[in-house]
Backbone of each chain as ProteinMPNN parsed JSONL, in Angstrom:
{"seq_chain_A": "MIKKNKRKWQEEKLPIIMSTGIIRNHTVCKKCNITLCKKNEILYERSYKGVKYSLNMGQCKACHSKTSFCKYKYEDPILNKYSLIEYKRVAKKLHHFRNAETYKARSREFARNAVLNISDDYSRICLLSHPYLDLKRSDITPEMIELHRKQLIVKRKLKKQKL", "coords_chain_A": {"N_chain_A": [[60.294, -37.449, -29.636], [61.011, -34.859, -28.967], [62.86, -35.339, -26.951], [64.879, -36.669, -28.392], [65.725, -34.66, -30.16], [66.691, -32.841, -28.3], [68.838, -34.267, -27.244], [70.477, -34.442, -29.502], [71.073, -31.752, -29.903], [72.497, -31.231, -27.569], [74.705, -32.889, -27.941], [75.912, -31.722, -30.132], [76.704, -29.328, -29.041], [78.543, -30.071, -27.219], [81.499, -29.916, -27.486], [81.821, -27.129, -27.165], [80.897, -26.768, -24.594], [82.798, -28.219, -23.147], [85.065, -26.686, -23.597], [84.586, -23.87, -22.985], [82.425, -23.708, -21.139], [80.168, -22.194, -21.183], [77.174, -21.554, -22.953], [76.105, -19.543, -25.544], [73.296, -18.873, -26.995], [71.681, -16.778, -27.693], [72.169, -13.486, -28.786], [70.875, -11.165, -28.5], [68.356, -9.574, -26.464], [65.152, -11.117, -26.005], [62.841, -9.676, -25.485], [63.305, -6.833, -25.231], [65.206, -6.251, -27.135], [67.855, -5.532, -26.545], [71.403, -5.613, -26.763], [73.095, -8.408, -25.492], [75.401, -8.657, -22.818], [78.212, -9.419, -20.629], [77.603, -8.224, -18.193], [74.906, -7.835, -18.366], [73.482, -10.175, -19.055], [71.674, -13.227, -18.103], [72.552, -16.268, -16.636], [71.776, -19.686, -16.707], [72.185, -22.571, -14.758], [73.067, -25.769, -15.921], [73.334, -29.368, -16.48], [75.152, -31.932, -18.214], [75.643, -35.234, -18.674], [77.1, -35.346, -16.277], [78.759, -33.152, -16.582], [78.978, -29.796, -15.82], [77.423, -26.847, -17.051], [76.723, -23.462, -18.176], [73.812, -21.672, -19.33], [72.663, -19.339, -21.731], [69.638, -17.736, -21.747], [68.429, -15.844, -23.32], [67.375, -13.463, -22.233], [67.448, -10.264, -20.761], [68.638, -8.784, -17.642], [66.91, -6.855, -16.617], [64.482, -7.361, -17.92], [63.974, -9.893, -16.982], [63.564, -9.483, -14.237], [61.35, -8.001, -14.434], [61.311, -5.208, -14.345], [60.415, -1.914, -15.101], [61.926, 0.282, -15.421], [65.032, 2.181, -15.564], [67.695, 1.879, -13.352], [69.843, 3.857, -11.355], [72.669, 3.554, -9.338], [73.28, 5.24, -6.403], [75.814, 6.452, -4.138], [75.165, 7.289, -1.589], [72.895, 5.93, 0.722], [70.352, 6.928, 1.422], [69.726, 8.709, -0.593], [69.664, 6.917, -2.68], [67.421, 5.421, -2.029], [65.302, 7.296, -2.284], [65.573, 7.937, -4.96], [64.827, 5.614, -6.247], [62.078, 5.509, -5.745], [61.266, 7.745, -7.199], [62.012, 7.006, -9.819], [60.25, 4.906, -10.251], [57.807, 6.232, -10.23], [57.968, 7.91, -12.461], [58.268, 5.994, -14.461], [55.804, 4.692, -14.339], [54.061, 6.745, -15.159], [54.959, 7.131, -17.779], [54.366, 4.648, -18.888], [51.546, 4.647, -18.732], [51.03, 6.773, -20.444], [51.926, 5.78, -22.865], [50.259, 3.576, -23.281], [47.654, 4.588, -23.398], [45.43, 4.48, -25.091], [44.667, 1.777, -25.168], [43.941, 1.407, -22.511], [41.763, 3.123, -22.29], [39.965, 1.926, -24.079], [39.563, -0.456, -22.795], [38.3, 0.355, -20.439], [35.969, 1.395, -21.506], [34.789, -0.936, -22.521], [34.394, -2.312, -20.142], [32.501, -0.685, -18.887], [30.394, -1.005, -20.643], [29.832, -3.708, -20.306], [29.041, -3.7, -17.671], [26.53, -2.559, -17.715], [25.071, -4.479, -19.123], [25.169, -6.709, -17.389], [24.96, -9.908, -17.14], [26.196, -12.178, -16.419], [27.311, -15.457, -15.218], [28.816, -15.382, -12.878], [28.147, -12.926, -11.733], [25.406, -13.231, -11.058], [25.69, -15.299, -9.283], [27.104, -14.129, -7.19], [25.192, -12.279, -6.378], [23.19, -13.979, -5.409], [24.544, -15.174, -3.297], [24.982, -13.03, -1.595], [22.468, -12.406, -0.801], [20.175, -11.59, 1.785], [18.079, -13.177, 2.935], [18.127, -15.677, 1.775], [20.427, -17.15, 2.497], [22.575, -18.798, 1.413], [25.25, -21.104, 0.499], [28.332, -21.339, -1.428], [28.501, -23.888, -2.541], [25.878, -24.706, -2.595], [24.521, -23.458, -4.624], [22.893, -23.97, -7.653], [23.017, -24.503, -11.278], [20.44, -24.122, -12.321], [19.225, -22.347, -10.546], [20.785, -20.106, -10.984], [20.081, -19.503, -13.61], [17.382, -18.815, -13.262], [17.652, -16.516, -11.705], [18.946, -14.886, -13.527], [16.999, -14.535, -15.513], [15.159, -13.137, -14.017], [16.586, -10.79, -13.544], [16.793, -9.769, -16.157], [14.118, -9.192, -16.766], [13.57, -7.27, -14.803], [15.296, -5.158, -15.561], [14.304, -4.503, -18.082], [11.768, -3.592, -17.396], [12.449, -1.345, -15.925], [13.475, 0.313, -17.942], [11.151, 0.698, -19.417], [9.609, 2.206, -17.652], [11.093, 4.521, -17.488]], "CA_chain_A": [[60.897, -36.557, -30.636], [61.618, -33.711, -28.287], [64.037, -35.827, -26.232], [65.921, -36.946, -29.382], [66.238, -33.362, -30.616], [67.457, -32.268, -27.198], [70.098, -35.001, -27.16], [71.291, -34.006, -30.653], [71.53, -30.389, -29.64], [73.516, -31.283, -26.524], [75.915, -33.498, -28.494], [76.566, -30.725, -30.999], [77.279, -28.243, -28.231], [79.49, -30.65, -26.237], [82.841, -29.309, -27.515], [81.797, -25.755, -26.608], [80.762, -26.91, -23.137], [84.083, -28.682, -22.583], [86.097, -25.642, -23.709], [84.287, -22.605, -22.282], [81.474, -23.914, -20.045], [79.006, -21.297, -21.381], [76.581, -21.563, -24.3], [75.363, -18.307, -25.825], [72.458, -18.995, -28.195], [71.08, -15.479, -28.03], [73.026, -12.298, -28.647], [69.974, -10.03, -28.247], [67.236, -9.912, -25.581], [63.939, -11.444, -26.75], [61.76, -8.72, -25.229], [63.599, -5.412, -25.446], [66.209, -6.141, -28.216], [69.139, -4.972, -26.108], [72.486, -6.578, -26.951], [73.455, -9.017, -24.205], [76.826, -8.693, -22.483], [78.487, -10.149, -19.382], [76.928, -7.557, -17.081], [73.467, -7.773, -18.58], [72.824, -11.456, -19.314], [71.446, -14.161, -16.983], [72.983, -17.619, -17.002], [71.147, -20.765, -15.956], [73.098, -23.723, -14.623], [72.558, -27.05, -16.401], [74.38, -30.391, -16.503], [74.991, -32.968, -19.223], [76.548, -36.362, -18.378], [77.964, -34.983, -15.148], [79.519, -31.919, -16.859], [78.137, -28.622, -15.595], [77.621, -25.694, -17.931], [75.701, -22.422, -17.992], [73.087, -21.39, -20.575], [72.085, -18.009, -21.909], [68.26, -17.991, -22.189], [67.934, -14.758, -24.172], [66.643, -12.417, -21.503], [68.338, -9.412, -19.971], [68.311, -8.79, -16.209], [65.764, -5.97, -16.377], [63.267, -8.057, -18.38], [63.764, -11.044, -16.102], [63.016, -9.027, -12.958], [60.133, -7.254, -14.788], [61.39, -3.794, -13.97], [60.117, -1.078, -16.269], [62.697, 1.52, -15.32], [66.47, 2.025, -15.442], [68.078, 2.336, -12.016], [71.228, 4.267, -11.151], [73.009, 3.359, -7.925], [74.014, 6.312, -5.717], [76.618, 5.971, -3.003], [74.392, 7.575, -0.381], [71.736, 5.023, 0.756], [69.073, 7.679, 1.474], [69.51, 9.2, -1.974], [69.332, 5.725, -3.462], [66.05, 5.047, -1.678], [64.375, 8.261, -2.875], [65.686, 7.871, -6.419], [64.044, 4.444, -6.678], [60.663, 5.912, -5.721], [61.055, 8.689, -8.3], [62.097, 6.238, -11.052], [59.013, 4.135, -10.397], [56.71, 7.18, -10.528], [58.14, 8.347, -13.843], [58.035, 4.828, -15.317], [54.347, 4.479, -14.351], [53.462, 7.798, -15.985], [55.328, 6.83, -19.166], [53.609, 3.463, -19.286], [50.159, 5.053, -18.94], [51.007, 7.643, -21.607], [52.11, 4.956, -24.065], [49.135, 2.654, -23.468], [46.407, 5.288, -23.025], [44.317, 4.044, -25.94], [44.215, 0.45, -24.733], [43.27, 1.547, -21.209], [40.464, 3.744, -22.539], [39.109, 0.918, -24.708], [39.235, -1.452, -21.764], [37.328, 0.95, -19.515], [34.707, 1.481, -22.241], [34.222, -2.288, -22.54], [33.973, -2.631, -18.772], [31.268, 0.054, -18.636], [29.353, -1.631, -21.462], [29.473, -4.994, -19.679], [28.388, -3.451, -16.388], [25.109, -2.325, -18.007], [24.484, -5.771, -19.513], [25.834, -7.725, -16.565], [24.098, -11.075, -16.957], [27.101, -13.33, -16.356], [27.064, -16.435, -14.141], [29.475, -14.946, -11.636], [27.384, -11.81, -11.145], [24.184, -13.752, -10.414], [26.13, -16.128, -8.144], [27.431, -13.195, -6.092], [23.917, -11.717, -5.899], [22.51, -15.013, -4.602], [25.317, -15.386, -2.054], [24.85, -11.859, -0.717], [21.056, -12.194, -0.457], [20.08, -11.774, 3.241], [17.11, -14.182, 3.393], [18.373, -17.009, 1.203], [21.486, -17.791, 3.307], [23.153, -19.912, 0.646], [26.7, -21.207, 0.359], [28.768, -21.47, -2.818], [28.233, -25.25, -3.014], [24.433, -24.927, -2.708], [23.946, -22.807, -5.807], [22.828, -24.818, -8.846], [22.857, -23.723, -12.515], [19.031, -23.74, -12.519], [18.992, -21.14, -9.742], [21.456, -18.99, -11.672], [19.244, -19.147, -14.771], [16.196, -18.117, -12.745], [18.074, -15.18, -11.285], [19.271, -14.125, -14.732], [15.721, -14.14, -16.121], [14.609, -12.106, -13.125], [17.348, -9.555, -13.804], [16.438, -9.246, -17.491], [12.768, -8.605, -16.664], [13.672, -6.057, -13.98], [15.936, -4.087, -16.326], [13.37, -4.078, -19.139], [10.708, -2.81, -16.743], [13.039, -0.043, -15.583], [13.537, 1.094, -19.182], [9.775, 1.08, -19.782], [9.163, 3.272, -16.748], [11.795, 5.747, -17.869]], "C_chain_A": [[61.649, -35.401, -29.976], [62.917, -34.12, -27.594], [65.2, -36.072, -27.182], [66.571, -35.649, -29.846], [67.141, -32.722, -29.568], [68.836, -32.933, -27.097], [71.049, -34.58, -28.285], [71.929, -32.651, -30.392], [72.657, -30.379, -28.617], [74.831, -31.874, -27.05], [76.693, -32.535, -29.401], [77.31, -29.667, -30.177], [78.34, -28.739, -27.238], [80.895, -30.047, -26.286], [82.911, -27.898, -26.939], [81.722, -25.814, -25.087], [82.096, -27.266, -22.499], [85.121, -27.559, -22.577], [85.804, -24.433, -22.82], [83.366, -22.781, -21.067], [80.262, -23.014, -20.132], [78.498, -21.424, -22.816], [75.763, -20.296, -24.483], [74.581, -18.478, -27.127], [71.944, -17.646, -28.658], [72.095, -14.354, -27.814], [72.209, -11.061, -28.268], [68.834, -10.49, -27.329], [65.946, -10.104, -26.394], [62.903, -10.323, -26.645], [62.103, -7.293, -25.64], [64.686, -5.167, -26.5], [67.497, -5.42, -27.807], [70.211, -6.029, -26.306], [72.957, -7.089, -25.582], [74.974, -9.022, -24.021], [77.001, -9.406, -21.142], [77.745, -9.554, -18.194], [75.404, -7.741, -17.148], [72.78, -9.14, -18.617], [72.631, -12.289, -18.027], [71.808, -15.565, -17.455], [72.33, -18.648, -16.084], [72.088, -21.966, -15.92], [72.395, -25.005, -15.073], [73.697, -28.075, -16.322], [74.068, -31.423, -17.58], [76.064, -34.03, -19.002], [77.578, -35.982, -17.308], [78.791, -33.721, -15.342], [78.589, -30.719, -16.679], [78.475, -27.516, -16.58], [76.515, -24.674, -17.686], [75.13, -21.985, -19.343], [72.553, -19.963, -20.586], [70.68, -18.161, -22.505], [67.659, -16.836, -23.003], [67.065, -13.745, -23.483], [67.636, -11.574, -20.71], [67.841, -9.356, -18.517], [67.059, -7.969, -15.906], [64.46, -6.64, -16.773], [62.939, -9.228, -17.462], [63.12, -10.619, -14.781], [61.747, -8.193, -13.147], [60.155, -5.817, -14.276], [61.189, -2.952, -15.226], [60.89, 0.235, -16.207], [64.189, 1.206, -15.179], [66.926, 2.622, -14.099], [69.559, 2.722, -11.987], [71.55, 4.174, -9.662], [73.815, 4.542, -7.39], [74.792, 5.721, -4.549], [75.872, 6.159, -1.688], [73.124, 6.699, -0.343], [70.388, 5.74, 0.777], [68.708, 8.211, 0.088], [69.042, 8.056, -2.876], [67.873, 5.336, -3.285], [65.037, 5.974, -2.355], [64.396, 8.23, -4.399], [64.855, 6.721, -6.979], [62.56, 4.805, -6.763], [60.346, 6.81, -6.916], [61.078, 7.97, -9.651], [60.797, 5.506, -11.309], [57.861, 5.042, -10.825], [56.765, 7.608, -11.999], [57.818, 7.204, -14.807], [56.538, 4.55, -15.437], [53.663, 5.477, -15.266], [53.721, 7.522, -17.458], [54.5, 5.674, -19.716], [52.157, 3.805, -19.594], [50.018, 5.916, -20.187], [51.102, 6.826, -22.895], [50.88, 4.094, -24.359], [47.781, 3.292, -23.113], [45.211, 4.765, -23.809], [43.755, 2.7, -25.492], [43.463, 0.541, -23.408], [41.868, 2.132, -21.378], [39.482, 2.729, -23.118], [38.639, -0.1, -23.686], [38.16, -0.924, -20.806], [35.957, 1.08, -20.171], [34.008, 0.117, -22.268], [33.66, -2.677, -21.183], [32.644, -1.959, -18.446], [30.102, -0.566, -19.402], [28.878, -2.94, -20.82], [28.725, -4.792, -18.368], [26.893, -3.203, -16.575], [24.413, -3.647, -18.33], [25.093, -6.908, -18.687], [24.877, -8.885, -16.294], [24.963, -12.333, -16.84], [26.768, -14.234, -15.161], [27.619, -15.955, -12.805], [28.688, -13.855, -10.931], [26.158, -12.326, -10.409], [24.544, -14.619, -9.205], [26.429, -15.245, -6.921], [26.153, -12.607, -5.492], [23.194, -12.711, -4.995], [23.211, -15.21, -3.26], [25.1, -14.239, -1.059], [23.413, -11.574, -0.315], [20.835, -12.494, 1.031], [19.159, -12.912, 3.69], [17.396, -15.591, 2.873], [19.412, -17.805, 2.002], [22.104, -18.995, 2.607], [24.678, -19.896, 0.701], [27.048, -21.451, -1.109], [28.428, -22.856, -3.394], [26.743, -25.506, -3.23], [23.845, -24.421, -4.018], [24.046, -23.723, -7.025], [22.688, -23.938, -10.098], [21.416, -23.297, -12.798], [18.712, -22.439, -11.772], [19.603, -19.909, -10.401], [20.634, -18.519, -12.867], [18.007, -18.366, -14.358], [16.539, -16.673, -12.388], [18.363, -14.29, -12.491], [17.997, -13.62, -15.421], [15.091, -12.992, -15.336], [15.268, -10.742, -13.396], [16.935, -8.907, -15.123], [15.082, -8.535, -17.434], [12.833, -7.286, -15.897], [14.238, -4.893, -14.779], [15.04, -3.571, -17.445], [12.264, -3.206, -18.56], [11.206, -1.411, -16.368], [13.086, 0.867, -16.801], [12.158, 1.592, -19.59], [9.29, 2.245, -18.943], [9.813, 4.6, -17.117], [11.231, 6.293, -19.192]], "O_chain_A": [[62.754, -35.031, -30.375], [63.918, -33.404, -27.621], [66.347, -35.75, -26.872], [67.795, -35.542, -29.918], [68.187, -32.151, -29.876], [69.853, -32.268, -26.895], [72.246, -34.388, -28.07], [73.119, -32.43, -30.616], [73.634, -29.642, -28.751], [75.918, -31.438, -26.671], [77.924, -32.527, -29.437], [78.377, -29.185, -30.557], [78.951, -27.951, -26.516], [81.441, -29.696, -25.24], [83.9, -27.511, -26.316], [82.371, -25.041, -24.382], [82.484, -26.713, -21.47], [85.954, -27.48, -21.674], [86.638, -24.019, -22.015], [83.517, -22.072, -20.073], [79.404, -23.054, -19.251], [79.277, -21.404, -23.769], [74.857, -20.002, -23.703], [75.111, -18.264, -28.217], [71.79, -17.398, -29.854], [72.777, -14.294, -26.791], [72.744, -10.061, -27.791], [68.397, -11.639, -27.399], [65.678, -9.362, -27.34], [62.176, -10.053, -27.601], [61.315, -6.621, -26.304], [65.057, -4.02, -26.746], [68.145, -4.777, -28.632], [69.973, -7.21, -26.053], [73.185, -6.315, -24.652], [75.726, -9.345, -24.94], [76.038, -9.935, -20.588], [77.309, -10.276, -17.298], [74.72, -7.793, -16.126], [71.611, -9.249, -18.245], [73.313, -12.088, -17.022], [71.416, -15.989, -18.543], [72.329, -18.507, -14.861], [72.702, -22.323, -16.925], [71.271, -25.287, -14.658], [74.859, -27.718, -16.127], [72.91, -31.752, -17.837], [77.256, -33.751, -19.13], [78.768, -36.27, -17.438], [79.448, -33.256, -14.41], [77.538, -30.64, -17.315], [79.638, -27.276, -16.902], [75.498, -24.984, -17.065], [75.835, -21.93, -20.35], [72.06, -19.457, -19.578], [70.531, -18.649, -23.624], [66.474, -16.875, -23.333], [66.121, -13.221, -24.075], [68.546, -12.102, -20.07], [66.747, -9.831, -18.212], [66.253, -8.336, -15.052], [63.454, -6.52, -16.074], [61.772, -9.518, -17.2], [62.239, -11.308, -14.265], [61.141, -7.735, -12.179], [59.137, -5.287, -13.83], [61.737, -3.259, -16.285], [60.529, 1.198, -16.884], [64.569, 0.121, -14.738], [66.568, 3.752, -13.768], [70.411, 2.012, -12.52], [70.789, 4.661, -8.826], [74.913, 4.813, -7.875], [74.473, 4.645, -4.044], [75.931, 5.314, -0.795], [72.347, 6.728, -1.297], [69.404, 5.243, 0.23], [67.553, 8.168, -0.337], [68.153, 8.216, -3.712], [67.182, 4.976, -4.237], [64.046, 5.516, -2.924], [63.378, 8.465, -5.05], [64.256, 6.838, -8.047], [61.877, 4.455, -7.725], [59.307, 6.666, -7.56], [60.272, 8.275, -10.531], [60.296, 5.481, -12.433], [57.045, 4.673, -11.67], [55.744, 7.658, -12.684], [57.179, 7.413, -15.838], [56.056, 4.21, -16.517], [52.792, 5.112, -16.055], [52.824, 7.659, -18.29], [54.006, 5.714, -20.843], [51.595, 3.329, -20.58], [49.024, 5.819, -20.906], [50.445, 7.137, -23.889], [50.503, 3.9, -25.514], [46.884, 2.624, -22.598], [44.115, 4.622, -23.266], [42.541, 2.502, -25.441], [42.471, -0.158, -23.201], [40.918, 1.713, -20.717], [38.322, 2.669, -22.71], [37.492, -0.545, -23.7], [37.242, -1.645, -20.417], [34.923, 0.908, -19.524], [32.798, 0.025, -22.065], [32.596, -3.287, -21.084], [31.77, -2.558, -17.819], [28.982, -0.648, -18.899], [27.684, -3.237, -20.795], [27.881, -5.607, -17.994], [26.083, -3.576, -15.727], [23.302, -3.902, -17.865], [25.481, -7.942, -19.23], [24.09, -8.851, -15.348], [24.497, -13.433, -17.135], [26.056, -13.842, -14.237], [26.991, -16.099, -11.756], [28.57, -13.846, -9.706], [25.89, -11.92, -9.278], [23.799, -14.67, -8.226], [26.063, -15.567, -5.791], [26.035, -12.453, -4.276], [22.654, -12.341, -3.953], [22.567, -15.389, -2.226], [25.041, -14.452, 0.152], [23.148, -10.623, 0.42], [21.262, -13.547, 1.504], [19.421, -13.548, 4.711], [16.957, -16.577, 3.465], [19.271, -19.018, 2.157], [22.144, -20.09, 3.167], [25.309, -18.861, 0.914], [26.172, -21.734, -1.927], [28.11, -22.985, -4.576], [26.376, -26.422, -3.966], [22.802, -24.897, -4.467], [25.127, -24.19, -7.384], [22.294, -22.776, -10.002], [21.176, -22.264, -13.424], [18.028, -21.557, -12.291], [19.026, -18.822, -10.382], [20.499, -17.321, -13.117], [17.626, -17.39, -15.004], [15.81, -15.74, -12.726], [18.065, -13.095, -12.48], [17.911, -12.469, -15.848], [14.572, -12.028, -15.898], [14.606, -9.706, -13.464], [16.753, -7.693, -15.213], [14.913, -7.439, -17.969], [12.217, -6.3, -16.3], [13.733, -3.774, -14.696], [15.009, -2.374, -17.731], [11.873, -2.205, -19.159], [10.475, -0.426, -16.481], [12.774, 2.055, -16.707], [11.993, 2.725, -20.04], [8.641, 3.161, -19.449], [9.183, 5.656, -17.067], [11.692, 7.324, -19.682]]}, "seq_chain_B": "MSKVNTKQIKDVADKSEVIGNKAYENFNKDGKLEAGKLAIAAFKNTLYANSLLIKTEKI", "coords_chain_B": {"N_chain_B": [[12.4, -28.478, 12.941], [12.327, -30.922, 11.751], [9.756, -31.694, 11.19], [8.989, -30.541, 8.872], [7.11, -30.054, 5.94], [8.222, -31.342, 3.19], [7.298, -32.07, 0.718], [5.261, -30.282, 0.096], [6.692, -27.923, -0.148], [8.269, -28.543, -2.359], [6.288, -28.792, -4.319], [5.358, -26.156, -4.419], [7.663, -24.894, -5.359], [7.991, -26.078, -7.908], [5.554, -25.415, -9.204], [5.552, -22.614, -9.135], [7.784, -22.114, -10.67], [6.974, -22.998, -13.204], [4.851, -21.219, -13.687], [6.273, -18.819, -13.654], [8.007, -19.122, -15.879], [6.136, -19.167, -17.952], [5.021, -16.625, -17.72], [7.275, -15.113, -18.237], [7.758, -15.722, -20.925], [5.447, -14.606, -22.033], [5.857, -11.957, -21.379], [8.106, -11.375, -22.924], [6.929, -11.558, -25.427], [4.706, -9.698, -25.509], [5.394, -7.605, -23.79], [4.178, -6.573, -21.554], [3.471, -4.905, -18.455], [2.323, -6.177, -16.237], [2.728, -8.928, -16.652], [5.473, -9.065, -16.463], [5.909, -8.334, -13.792], [4.666, -10.462, -12.545], [6.297, -12.589, -13.354], [8.7, -11.936, -12.073], [7.955, -12.153, -9.361], [7.245, -14.852, -9.232], [9.665, -16.158, -9.839], [11.136, -15.336, -7.674], [9.789, -16.629, -5.617], [10.352, -19.333, -6.248], [13.098, -19.392, -5.855], [13.278, -18.904, -3.094], [11.922, -21.173, -2.139], [13.581, -23.226, -3.051], [15.913, -22.68, -1.591], [14.98, -23.158, 0.962], [14.463, -25.895, 0.817], [17.077, -26.877, 0.517], [18.134, -26.213, 2.993], [16.592, -27.852, 4.71], [17.39, -30.379, 3.866], [19.993, -30.436, 4.794], [19.663, -30.486, 7.539]], "CA_chain_B": [[12.578, -28.494, 11.475], [12.149, -32.283, 11.236], [8.366, -31.879, 10.767], [8.711, -29.695, 7.703], [6.517, -30.783, 4.829], [9.081, -31.071, 2.022], [6.504, -32.243, -0.51], [4.559, -29.024, -0.147], [7.683, -26.936, -0.626], [8.637, -28.932, -3.729], [5.156, -28.41, -5.179], [5.385, -24.693, -4.569], [8.815, -24.537, -6.204], [7.729, -26.487, -9.301], [4.443, -24.632, -9.775], [5.957, -21.208, -9.341], [8.745, -22.084, -11.791], [6.183, -23.103, -14.445], [4.139, -19.933, -13.855], [7.289, -17.807, -13.957], [8.47, -19.3, -17.257], [5.045, -18.736, -18.852], [4.932, -15.16, -17.634], [8.484, -14.588, -18.898], [7.503, -15.813, -22.378], [4.433, -13.597, -22.368], [6.488, -10.622, -21.267], [8.967, -11.195, -24.098], [6.067, -11.367, -26.607], [3.879, -8.476, -25.463], [6.068, -6.527, -23.066], [3.251, -5.973, -20.586], [4.036, -4.682, -17.126], [1.776, -7.178, -15.3], [3.403, -10.207, -16.899], [6.829, -8.921, -15.932], [5.854, -8.368, -12.326], [4.331, -11.849, -12.169], [7.5, -13.413, -13.568], [9.676, -11.632, -11.009], [7.46, -12.717, -8.105], [7.293, -16.315, -9.322], [11.068, -16.576, -9.735], [11.55, -15.093, -6.283], [9.215, -17.732, -4.824], [11.106, -20.57, -6.517], [14.415, -19.282, -5.204], [13.071, -19.08, -1.644], [11.553, -22.575, -1.893], [14.788, -24.043, -3.257], [16.827, -22.464, -0.459], [14.383, -23.861, 2.11], [14.695, -27.338, 0.615], [18.502, -27.148, 0.79], [18.323, -26.13, 4.446], [15.979, -29.044, 5.332], [18.242, -31.535, 3.545], [21.187, -30.398, 5.651], [19.274, -30.875, 8.905]], "C_chain_B": [[12.35, -29.893, 10.885], [10.73, -32.516, 10.72], [7.994, -31.018, 9.552], [8.185, -30.545, 6.563], [7.284, -30.462, 3.548], [8.326, -31.19, 0.712], [5.818, -30.95, -0.909], [5.51, -27.97, -0.725], [8.085, -27.234, -2.07], [7.55, -28.534, -4.717], [5.151, -26.918, -5.466], [6.483, -24.273, -5.535], [8.533, -24.861, -7.668], [6.659, -25.614, -9.951], [4.869, -23.197, -10.07], [6.965, -21.08, -10.474], [8.007, -22.117, -13.127], [5.48, -21.779, -14.734], [5.107, -18.831, -14.283], [7.758, -17.889, -15.396], [7.413, -18.83, -18.26], [4.951, -17.212, -18.894], [6.11, -14.499, -18.343], [8.326, -14.602, -20.416], [6.512, -14.748, -22.831], [5.009, -12.185, -22.354], [7.377, -10.333, -22.474], [8.145, -10.936, -25.365], [5.422, -9.977, -26.613], [4.604, -7.288, -24.807], [5.16, -5.831, -22.072], [3.875, -5.922, -19.192], [3.597, -5.775, -16.133], [2.492, -8.518, -15.423], [4.821, -10.179, -16.322], [6.861, -9.019, -14.424], [5.575, -9.773, -11.826], [5.555, -12.763, -12.271], [8.504, -13.2, -12.443], [9.255, -12.278, -9.693], [7.574, -14.236, -8.085], [8.722, -16.828, -9.177], [11.588, -16.405, -8.303], [11.056, -16.227, -5.382], [9.999, -19.025, -5.005], [12.462, -20.548, -5.831], [14.306, -19.498, -3.697], [12.793, -20.546, -1.31], [12.772, -23.485, -2.028], [15.755, -23.909, -2.083], [16.323, -23.172, 0.8], [14.636, -25.365, 2.027], [16.136, -27.723, 0.946], [18.758, -27.161, 2.301], [17.774, -27.369, 5.145], [16.808, -30.298, 5.073], [19.459, -31.596, 4.464], [20.863, -30.875, 7.062], [18.822, -32.332, 8.894]], "O_chain_B": [[12.197, -30.04, 9.673], [10.504, -33.418, 9.912], [6.816, -30.807, 9.263], [8.727, -31.607, 6.254], [7.033, -29.445, 2.901], [8.645, -30.522, -0.272], [5.792, -30.571, -2.08], [5.172, -27.238, -1.656], [8.226, -26.329, -2.893], [7.829, -28.013, -5.797], [4.964, -26.482, -6.602], [6.281, -23.425, -6.405], [8.792, -24.049, -8.557], [6.817, -25.139, -11.075], [4.571, -22.651, -11.132], [7.002, -20.06, -11.163], [8.344, -21.385, -14.057], [5.501, -21.279, -15.858], [4.8, -18.019, -15.156], [7.897, -16.867, -16.068], [7.725, -18.193, -19.266], [4.82, -16.605, -19.957], [5.958, -13.452, -18.972], [8.695, -13.652, -21.106], [6.697, -14.085, -23.852], [4.688, -11.348, -23.198], [7.409, -9.214, -22.986], [8.575, -10.208, -26.259], [5.563, -9.201, -27.558], [4.447, -6.138, -25.214], [5.338, -4.649, -21.775], [4.684, -6.769, -18.813], [4.385, -6.235, -15.307], [2.819, -9.156, -14.423], [5.294, -11.169, -15.763], [7.715, -9.69, -13.845], [6.149, -10.227, -10.836], [5.809, -13.592, -11.397], [9.084, -14.154, -11.924], [10.074, -12.874, -8.993], [7.944, -14.835, -7.075], [8.967, -17.812, -8.478], [12.366, -17.216, -7.801], [11.779, -16.718, -4.515], [10.278, -19.731, -4.036], [12.917, -21.558, -5.293], [15.132, -20.186, -3.097], [13.333, -21.095, -0.35], [12.972, -24.396, -1.224], [16.343, -24.894, -1.635], [17.1, -23.706, 1.591], [14.973, -26.016, 3.016], [16.388, -28.753, 1.571], [19.494, -28.003, 2.815], [18.403, -27.89, 6.066], [16.921, -31.169, 5.935], [19.897, -32.676, 4.861], [21.658, -31.565, 7.701], [18.45, -32.871, 9.936]]}, "name": "protein", "num_of_chains": 2, "seq": "MIKKNKRKWQEEKLPIIMSTGIIRNHTVCKKCNITLCKKNEILYERSYKGVKYSLNMGQCKACHSKTSFCKYKYEDPILNKYSLIEYKRVAKKLHHFRNAETYKARSREFARNAVLNISDDYSRICLLSHPYLDLKRSDITPEMIELHRKQLIVKRKLKKQKLMSKVNTKQIKDVADKSEVIGNKAYENFNKDGKLEAGKLAIAAFKNTLYANSLLIKTEKI"}
């Protein structure tokens, strides 16, 4: 089904390919909603029945390179170098300011999980780092992990009782 | 290491696991300190025995 649809789409676009050689499906960037122009857009090379054409995939250059800041090119190379560092610093601060709530929630969740850390990975790491057991990753069985988990639960409950 | 009695180690591992599970259940019911300590010691023994068995199998 996908192949048939693709063929149909290519046949419909054939006259455009023959005339201009570029297909522009998207006029706006998918991520940041900036209008795409010749300077901003990225074109991917494709071929259909031996005819080469370029495709606009709906992403601007900044989104494609995953840059979170706007860069201005200075003529002086040293100035250019320092400006890049400053742009990055400002962009990082802005990003943290915008997403402060999500970061706080994430840290709260992390702290909550650290108290109740009874996951498989945690007990596996504990067993691996134990000095007298001398185990490798392949030696550890799920039964051993369960035993270690029970041990942890009892230890933590006893600690609470003492407090 | 070739003269290691693997049967004895297996027995120790199985018995201590059974004792540990019983003590764990008791601890969850009553919450007594002694039962908890017993469970921890028993689980520790089983882990040591299992690691010993793995080492003997490799040799």
